LOPABA-375573 format. One line per 5 residues: number of its first residue (from 1); their letters; for each residue x, y, z of C-alpha. Coordinates in nm, 2 decimals. Last residue first. Example, Ala and Ser with C-alpha at 12.3 -4.5 7.8 and 13.67 -1.06 7.14 Angstrom:
LOPABA-375573
2	SA	1.37 -0.11 0.71  1.23 -0.45 0.78;
***
This chain:
LOPABA-375573
394	IHQRL	-2.77 -0.53 1.51  -3.02 -0.25 1.41  -2.98 0.12 1.36  -3.32 0.34 1.25  -3.27 0.50 1.60;
389	ASQFF	-2.92 0.61 1.46  -3.04 0.82 1.17  -3.18 1.06 1.45  -2.84 1.21 1.47  -2.83 1.32 1.11;
384	LVAIG	-3.01 1.66 1.23  -2.72 1.77 1.32  -2.55 1.76 1.01  -2.77 2.02 0.87  -2.72 2.27 1.17;
379	AVIFA	-2.34 2.16 1.11  -2.31 2.25 0.73  -2.52 2.61 0.78  -2.28 2.69 1.08  -1.97 2.60 0.90;
374	TVFVV	-2.07 2.76 0.56  -2.16 3.10 0.80  -1.81 3.05 0.99  -1.59 3.01 0.64  -1.78 3.27 0.45;
369	TQTSI	-1.74 3.56 0.70  -1.39 3.48 0.73  -1.38 3.55 0.35  -1.24 3.30 0.06  -0.93 3.13 -0.13;
364	LALVA	-0.75 3.03 0.21  -1.09 2.99 0.42  -1.27 2.78 0.23  -0.94 2.52 0.18  -0.94 2.50 0.56;
359	LLGLF	-1.31 2.45 0.54  -1.28 2.19 0.34  -0.99 2.07 0.52  -1.20 2.10 0.85  -1.47 1.91 0.72;
354	VLRGI	-1.29 1.62 0.58  -1.07 1.58 0.83  -1.33 1.57 1.11  -1.54 1.30 0.92  -1.24 1.06 0.90;
349	HWAVA	-1.14 1.15 1.24  -1.52 1.10 1.43  -1.53 0.76 1.16  -1.19 0.65 1.34  -1.35 0.64 1.69;
344	RSVAF	-1.65 0.49 1.57  -1.43 0.19 1.44  -1.30 0.17 1.79  -1.62 0.08 1.97  -1.76 -0.15 1.73;
339	LGPHP	-1.44 -0.35 1.73  -1.46 -0.36 2.09  -1.78 -0.49 2.08  -1.75 -0.75 1.83  -2.03 -0.97 1.78;
334	SKKAL	-2.25 -0.66 1.85  -2.52 -0.68 2.12  -2.35 -0.45 2.36  -2.21 -0.20 2.10  -2.56 -0.16 2.00;
329	QNFTS	-2.67 -0.07 2.34  -2.33 0.15 2.41  -2.43 0.33 2.05  -2.81 0.39 2.17  -2.66 0.56 2.51;
324	TWPIY	-2.47 0.73 2.38  -2.73 0.90 2.15  -2.98 0.95 2.46  -2.70 1.12 2.66  -2.56 1.32 2.37;
319	LGTVL	-2.88 1.51 2.30  -2.92 1.67 2.64  -2.57 1.77 2.60  -2.65 1.94 2.26  -2.95 2.11 2.38;
314	MDGAV	-2.80 2.28 2.73  -2.49 2.39 2.54  -2.72 2.53 2.22  -2.96 2.73 2.46  -2.68 2.84 2.69;
309	HSVSI	-2.45 2.95 2.33  -2.75 3.11 2.19  -2.80 3.29 2.45  -2.47 3.42 2.47  -2.47 3.54 2.12;
304	ALPNP	-2.78 3.67 2.15  -2.61 3.89 2.41  -2.31 3.96 2.21  -2.50 4.08 1.89  -2.29 4.01 1.60;
299	FFPFL	-2.56 4.10 1.29  -2.38 3.95 0.97  -2.18 3.73 1.08  -2.44 3.65 1.35  -2.72 3.50 1.10;
294	ARSGV	-2.50 3.22 1.06  -2.56 3.11 1.39  -2.96 3.04 1.29  -2.81 2.66 1.14  -2.69 2.61 1.52;
289	VVAYA	-3.01 2.67 1.77  -3.25 2.51 1.47  -3.01 2.20 1.46  -3.07 2.20 1.83  -3.43 2.20 1.82;
284	SSFLR	-3.39 1.91 1.59  -3.16 1.67 1.77  -3.33 1.78 2.07  -3.69 1.65 1.99  -3.52 1.38 1.79;
279	LFAAH	-3.31 1.24 2.02  -3.57 1.30 2.35  -3.85 1.08 2.09  -3.62 0.80 2.07  -3.47 0.81 2.45;
274	KGSDA	-3.85 0.73 2.58  -3.77 0.37 2.68  -3.77 0.45 3.07  -3.37 0.41 3.02  -3.33 0.72 2.81;
269	LIGGI	-3.55 0.90 2.97  -3.41 0.87 3.31  -3.05 0.97 3.15  -3.25 1.25 2.97  -3.36 1.40 3.33;
264	YQILT	-3.00 1.36 3.47  -2.89 1.58 3.14  -3.08 1.85 3.13  -3.07 1.94 3.52  -2.71 1.99 3.42;
259	SLILG	-2.72 2.15 3.12  -2.75 2.50 3.32  -2.43 2.47 3.46  -2.24 2.38 3.13  -2.37 2.72 2.96;
254	LSIIG	-2.27 2.94 3.24  -1.93 2.75 3.20  -1.94 2.89 2.81  -2.04 3.22 2.88  -1.77 3.28 3.17;
249	GIAAL	-1.51 3.19 2.96  -1.58 3.41 2.67  -1.62 3.67 2.94  -1.28 3.60 3.10  -1.11 3.58 2.69;
244	NGISF	-1.25 3.96 2.62  -1.28 3.98 2.24  -1.69 3.95 2.22  -1.77 3.90 1.84  -1.38 3.77 1.75;
239	FIFLP	-1.34 3.58 2.08  -1.72 3.40 2.01  -1.62 3.31 1.66  -1.32 3.19 1.76  -1.47 2.94 2.04;
234	WIFVI	-1.74 2.85 1.76  -1.53 2.72 1.57  -1.25 2.47 1.71  -1.44 2.30 1.99  -1.79 2.33 1.93;
229	LAADI	-1.77 2.28 1.53  -1.54 2.01 1.55  -1.81 1.86 1.80  -2.14 1.94 1.53  -1.92 1.74 1.24;
224	TYAFD	-1.79 1.51 1.45  -2.15 1.41 1.63  -2.31 1.41 1.27  -2.01 1.19 1.11  -2.11 0.93 1.42;
219	SLRYP	-2.51 0.95 1.35  -2.47 0.83 1.00  -2.25 0.57 1.13  -2.54 0.49 1.31  -2.74 0.44 1.00;
214	MIRRD	-2.44 0.23 0.82  -2.44 -0.03 1.09  -2.53 -0.32 0.78  -2.38 -0.12 0.54  -2.01 -0.16 0.68;
209	FVYRM	-1.81 0.20 0.64  -1.66 0.21 0.95  -1.61 -0.22 1.01  -1.44 -0.28 0.64  -1.16 0.05 0.81;
204	LIKAD	-1.12 -0.20 1.16  -1.06 -0.51 0.93  -0.83 -0.34 0.71  -0.60 -0.19 1.00  -0.58 -0.52 1.14;
199	FKHTV	-0.83 -0.71 1.40  -0.83 -0.93 1.69  -1.14 -0.93 1.91  -1.15 -1.00 2.27  -0.96 -0.63 2.36;
194	CHPKF	-0.87 -0.74 2.72  -1.05 -0.55 3.01  -0.85 -0.40 3.31  -0.95 -0.47 3.67  -1.03 -0.14 3.89;
189	TFLPL	-0.79 0.11 4.11  -0.53 0.23 3.87  -0.75 0.45 3.66  -0.83 0.67 3.96  -0.46 0.82 3.95;
184	VALGL	-0.42 0.92 3.59  -0.69 1.19 3.65  -0.39 1.38 3.91  -0.13 1.43 3.63  -0.37 1.57 3.42;
179	IAVGV	-0.44 1.83 3.69  -0.10 1.95 3.66  -0.06 1.97 3.31  -0.35 2.19 3.29  -0.18 2.41 3.51;
174	WFLNQ	0.12 2.39 3.29  -0.08 2.52 3.02  -0.26 2.85 3.17  0.08 2.94 3.26  0.20 2.93 2.89;
169	FGFWT	-0.10 3.09 2.81  -0.05 3.42 3.00  -0.10 3.53 3.34  -0.38 3.81 3.41  -0.57 3.71 3.06;
164	AIVGG	-0.51 3.32 3.03  -0.56 3.29 3.44  -0.89 3.42 3.38  -1.02 3.30 3.06  -0.90 2.92 3.20;
159	MFPAA	-1.10 3.04 3.53  -1.40 3.14 3.31  -1.35 2.77 3.15  -1.28 2.62 3.42  -1.61 2.68 3.62;
154	FGVLS	-1.81 2.44 3.50  -1.55 2.16 3.54  -1.61 1.95 3.85  -2.01 1.99 3.85  -2.05 1.91 3.46;
149	MFVYQ	-1.81 1.64 3.41  -2.02 1.49 3.72  -2.37 1.55 3.55  -2.25 1.39 3.19  -2.13 1.06 3.39;
144	AAIQR	-2.44 1.10 3.58  -2.60 1.11 3.22  -2.42 0.77 3.12  -2.54 0.55 3.40  -2.87 0.72 3.40;
139	GMYGQ	-2.92 0.59 3.06  -2.71 0.26 3.12  -2.96 0.20 3.43  -3.09 -0.14 3.33  -2.81 -0.25 3.09;
134	DLANV	-2.55 -0.20 3.31  -2.25 -0.01 3.19  -1.87 -0.15 3.30  -1.76 -0.36 2.96  -1.93 -0.06 2.70;
129	LDLNY	-1.72 0.20 2.93  -1.39 0.05 2.93  -1.37 -0.04 2.55  -1.49 0.34 2.50  -1.22 0.48 2.73;
124	GSEFL	-0.97 0.25 2.60  -1.03 0.34 2.28  -1.10 0.72 2.29  -0.81 0.75 2.50  -0.53 0.56 2.33;
119	FKELS	-0.66 0.76 1.99  -0.67 1.10 2.16  -0.36 1.05 2.29  -0.23 0.93 1.97  -0.37 1.26 1.79;
114	IVFPL	-0.26 1.53 2.06  0.08 1.38 1.97  0.08 1.38 1.59  -0.10 1.74 1.60  0.16 1.82 1.87;
109	IFFLI	0.45 1.79 1.58  0.36 1.99 1.25  0.30 2.29 1.42  0.56 2.25 1.68  0.84 2.29 1.37;
104	PYEPL	0.71 2.65 1.45  0.95 2.63 1.79  0.97 3.00 1.93  0.57 3.06 1.86  0.50 2.68 1.94;
99	FGLGA	0.66 2.67 2.29  0.37 2.75 2.50  0.19 2.47 2.31  0.42 2.22 2.40  0.31 2.21 2.78;
94	FYLAF	-0.06 2.14 2.65  0.04 1.84 2.39  0.29 1.68 2.64  0.01 1.70 2.91  -0.25 1.51 2.66;
89	FPISW	0.07 1.30 2.56  0.13 1.20 2.92  -0.25 1.15 2.96  -0.32 0.89 2.72  -0.07 0.62 2.87;
84	IQLMK	-0.32 0.58 3.10  -0.62 0.54 2.90  -0.45 0.26 2.68  -0.32 0.10 3.03  -0.74 0.09 3.16;
79	DNLRE	-0.82 -0.05 2.81  -0.61 -0.36 2.75  -0.25 -0.27 2.57  0.04 -0.51 2.42  -0.16 -0.67 2.13;
74	FIVAS	-0.40 -0.40 2.09  -0.08 -0.13 2.00  0.02 -0.40 1.70  -0.33 -0.40 1.58  -0.42 -0.04 1.57;
69	ASAIV	-0.13 0.04 1.35  -0.36 0.16 1.07  -0.49 0.37 1.35  -0.19 0.58 1.40  -0.24 0.67 1.01;
64	LYYLS	-0.58 0.75 1.10  -0.51 0.96 1.38  -0.24 1.17 1.18  -0.51 1.28 0.96  -0.77 1.37 1.25;
59	ALAFF	-0.45 1.57 1.40  -0.34 1.71 1.10  -0.70 1.88 1.04  -0.67 2.06 1.39  -0.37 2.21 1.28;
54	TLIQW	-0.52 2.30 0.90  -0.78 2.44 1.09  -0.56 2.72 1.21  -0.37 2.76 0.90  -0.68 2.87 0.74;
49	LPLGI	-0.75 3.13 1.02  -0.41 3.27 0.97  -0.15 3.22 1.27  -0.02 3.49 1.44  0.01 3.38 1.77;
44	QWLYI	-0.33 3.54 1.90  -0.49 3.32 1.66  -0.35 3.06 1.76  -0.40 3.11 2.12  -0.80 3.13 2.00;
39	PVFIG	-0.79 2.81 1.85  -0.63 2.70 2.17  -0.91 2.88 2.44  -1.18 2.62 2.43  -0.92 2.33 2.49;
34	ILKGA	-0.76 2.54 2.84  -0.97 2.51 3.11  -1.23 2.26 2.95  -0.99 2.02 2.87  -0.85 2.00 3.18;
29	FSRLS	-1.17 2.01 3.41  -1.28 1.74 3.10  -0.97 1.55 3.23  -1.02 1.57 3.57  -1.42 1.44 3.53;
24	MSFYL	-1.30 1.16 3.32  -1.07 1.05 3.60  -1.38 1.04 3.85  -1.64 0.91 3.61  -1.35 0.64 3.55;
19	AGLER	-1.32 0.53 3.91  -1.69 0.57 4.04  -1.74 0.36 3.70  -1.51 0.10 3.83  -1.68 0.08 4.18;
14	DKLFN	-2.00 0.07 4.08  -2.22 0.20 4.36  -2.34 0.49 4.14  -2.58 0.24 4.00  -2.75 0.26 4.34;
9	LNLWE	-2.92 0.60 4.24  -3.26 0.50 4.27  -3.42 0.85 4.25  -3.62 0.84 3.92  -3.73 0.51 4.02;
4	PVNM	-3.92 0.65 4.36  -3.74 0.41 4.65  -3.92 0.19 4.81  -3.85 0.19 5.21;
***
């Protein structure tokens, strides 16, 4: 029996991708359970906005320091072991957050812990994904990952808000640690891929700023500014406007549910050669949504903020699929796919360090309203640069 191409799910039979999806879904669940509440937690324990932004900027600074030792790390660990070793540091970060009020020195230590986790995971995961994806089904394979993450984790933000409200942040952090313990298990079920290209920090940084891949690199900087807004700034703004942790979690969970259909459609369009039009449409619409949030500090309507979040979540998850598909196509064509993948993560943290660092300075010398308005406007403009990835050729 002939199955319509859009219903062809043979690409899901790949064992390695299945293990990656399952592990990533559990990691995502833990991240969504806790991650969006970390900036709110830091605010509730008494840190001012400039210090919260500095905390996350430090993580990116440490990331770049760790990347300078990447040659030593890659000589000893393959893509699978990079991901496996990242999970204990993720758990240590969650556990350490609960002790931050008692031990202020953790303000400088925890960003290093999470930056080491990010470096190990992002390097290993990107290397693994580049090797595992099939050219003909790349868009749908990436979309399937996002769909699984959404289905597994759609209730996580709401659950996180309820747990934090009723049982406190420390108990929430320990729940996240337990889930991360399960996330490591699927990674033992497939063979690793070694880094075939040897490189040091100088070669890596040269690749980050290589003029030949600058069109795609601009889209990397667009992503990192948007991701910083979503993870560190937008949750704080919603909290200041709404105040109820369970309600905040519910709003974010709703956005995840409604994004699922968009994700799979985006994967089909990416495979059918329409990813360029899809990327342009969604990045333009998303830029309008993000930029319009600059009005909310002056007109803080909870319903409008909720609608903006749900619309933005649907658009950005749809946008990420053709953009990520473009990255994997370019990485497979690159002479050094591993170097291309790792340089992308380094570029993310360079952009994040600059963006959050400047906002931290602005928060120190100005008002919260100025910080939020500036962040929304800059992110709204930056999102348009996702389209520059379409001009990249290797």
